[in-house]
C-alpha positions as CSV (number, residue, x, y, z in Angstrom):
1,X,0.0,0.0,0.0
2,X,1.3,3.4,-0.9
3,X,1.5,6.0,1.9
4,X,-0.2,9.2,1.4
5,X,1.7,12.5,1.7
6,X,0.8,14.6,4.7
7,X,-1.9,17.2,4.4
8,X,-1.1,20.9,4.7
9,X,-2.3,22.3,8.0
10,X,-1.3,25.9,7.9
11,X,0.2,28.3,5.3
12,X,2.0,31.6,5.6
13,X,2.8,33.7,2.5
14,X,6.4,34.7,2.3
15,X,8.2,37.1,0.0
16,X,9.2,36.2,-3.5
17,X,6.3,33.7,-4.1
18,X,7.3,31.3,-1.3
19,X,4.9,29.6,1.1
20,X,5.7,28.4,4.6
21,X,3.6,25.3,5.1
22,X,3.1,23.1,8.2
23,X,1.9,19.6,7.6
24,X,-0.2,17.3,9.8
25,X,2.9,15.1,10.4
26,X,4.6,18.0,12.3
27,X,7.0,19.0,9.5
28,X,7.4,22.6,8.4
29,X,8.5,23.2,4.8
30,X,9.0,26.0,2.3
31,X,7.4,25.7,-1.1
32,X,8.7,27.9,-4.0
33,X,5.8,28.8,-6.3
34,X,8.0,30.6,-8.8
35,X,8.4,27.5,-11.1
36,X,4.6,27.4,-11.4
37,X,4.1,31.0,-12.5
38,X,4.9,30.2,-16.1
39,X,2.0,27.7,-16.3
40,X,-1.2,29.1,-17.7
41,X,-3.4,27.9,-14.9
42,X,-1.2,29.6,-12.3
43,X,-0.9,33.0,-14.0
44,X,-3.3,34.6,-11.5
45,X,-0.7,34.0,-8.8
46,X,1.6,36.6,-10.4
47,X,-0.7,39.2,-8.8
48,X,0.8,39.4,-5.3
49,X,-2.5,40.5,-3.8
50,X,-4.2,37.3,-5.2
51,X,-1.2,35.2,-4.2
52,X,-1.5,36.5,-0.6
53,X,-5.0,35.0,-0.4
54,X,-3.5,31.5,0.0
55,X,-5.5,29.3,2.5
56,X,-5.9,25.7,3.4
57,X,-8.9,23.6,2.3
58,X,-9.0,19.8,2.7
59,X,-5.2,19.6,3.1
60,X,-4.5,21.6,0.0
61,X,-3.2,25.1,-0.5
62,X,-6.0,27.0,-2.3
63,X,-6.9,30.3,-3.8
64,X,-10.2,31.7,-5.0
65,X,-11.5,30.4,-8.4
66,X,-10.6,26.8,-7.5
67,X,-6.9,27.3,-7.9
68,X,-4.9,24.8,-5.7
69,X,-1.7,22.8,-5.2
70,X,-2.1,19.1,-4.6
71,X,-0.8,18.2,-1.1
72,X,1.5,15.4,-2.5
73,X,3.1,17.8,-4.9
74,X,3.3,20.5,-2.3
75,X,5.0,18.1,0.2
76,X,7.4,16.5,-2.3
77,X,8.6,19.7,-3.9
78,X,9.1,21.6,-0.6
79,X,12.3,22.0,1.4
80,X,12.6,21.6,5.1
81,X,12.4,24.9,7.1
82,X,15.2,25.3,9.5
């Protein structure tokens, strides 16, 4: 059986399109959103006011208009926060 990635529990918007995310396994990581900004579906995040609306819904980072980042992707592509 494949283990599921932890769900996001809290999110804090950091400068330069980074997110500080705590997960339900106790880990805290930083996710760099910059690589996503070139993708069409993530274009709205270039607006820093919109980007700052990040919140948690069902373990995912979400924004208005059904924009989100999957918790598995979020966890795997984040780096440990020291």
